[in-house]
N, C-alpha and C positions, 0 to 999 in steps of 0.2 A: 504495502496498500503505500501511496504518495505522507512522503510527508507533510503532515501536515500540523493545524494551530490552530488556538482559537479566539477569536479576539472580544471581548465583552468590554460594552462604556454601562453606567450605571447614571441611576436619575430617581432622584425622589423628587416624585410628582404628590399635588391635590389630588382631593375626587374627580377628580372633572378631566386628571389627565393633565394638567399642567405643568409646567418644568416649576420644583424648588430651588432646585440644586442640583449642577448636574457636573458632567467636563466642564461647560461652553462656560458660568459663572463662576466655577472655579476654580479660571483662569485668568477671567476678570479678580473678581477676590490678590490671589495674587499678584498683581501684575499690581493692583492699588498697591499690593505691601509693596515691592521694588521700587515701584517709579511715586509711590506720595504724590501721585494724582491721575483724578479719573481723565484730564483730557488727552496727559499724557497714556494713557490706558487703548483709551483709543484704537488715539494713531498706529500704537503696537500692531492691536488685533483687525485693527484692519474696518476700524467704528464707528460709528458716527459716536460724537457723546452723548447725545440722548437716544439712542441704543445701549448702549450701557450704562445710566443711567437710570435709564425706565426700566431693564429688568435686575438688579438692585433692588429696586421701588421694587417692584413684584412681589421679588422675598423679604422683604423687609415688610412688608405690608402684610402678605400671611402668617409672615412667621412673629409679624410681631411686637421688631425688636430692633432695631440701630443695629447697621454694618460696617456705614462706615460712616463716620467723623468726618465732615469737609471744613472748612478755614482759610481767608481770603492769605493770609500771610503765609501761615502750613501747607496750604495741601488738603492732599487728602488720607488720610488711616487708617485701617480697621480699629471698630471697638470690639473688644473685649470679647465678645460675642462674634461681633465679624469672624475675631480667629478661632475663638471654639466653634462657631459653624462650618471653618474652614481644615481643622483636624477633624472632625467632626469627618466632615465625609470625604477627605484622608483614605485617613483609617479605615472606614467603608468597601472605601475602591481596592484598596489595599485586599481588605481584607474577602471582598468578593471573590477576586481578580484569582485570592490562594485556592480558594474554595473550586472555582471557576474548573481553574488549569487544573484541579485531583479528580474531577470528575470528568472530564474531558477524558486524562488517564486512565481513567481506571473505564471507560466507556470505548474508545479507540484506542489503548491497547491490546 
């Protein structure tokens, strides 16, 4: 049999299937954390500022927490809750990928 691999992605969604956090939103939060700027994040991700901000707001509104704090002088940074959400998502992704790999090997090996 050919050398096969499994590719998986994780999204946390609401009851209607709307994304609360997934790889894209995690990348937005990580890039804000690195750059300290929503505008710079939008440029790096080739998105509009409004697009980046609206994704953040959807998640904030659903979870009823503030993920990103903005200040005209200091720029943008993740709040404690934003950092926690990013850490939890990354942990979920890591564990899901490990479990997926084990299941894939069990079935295809």
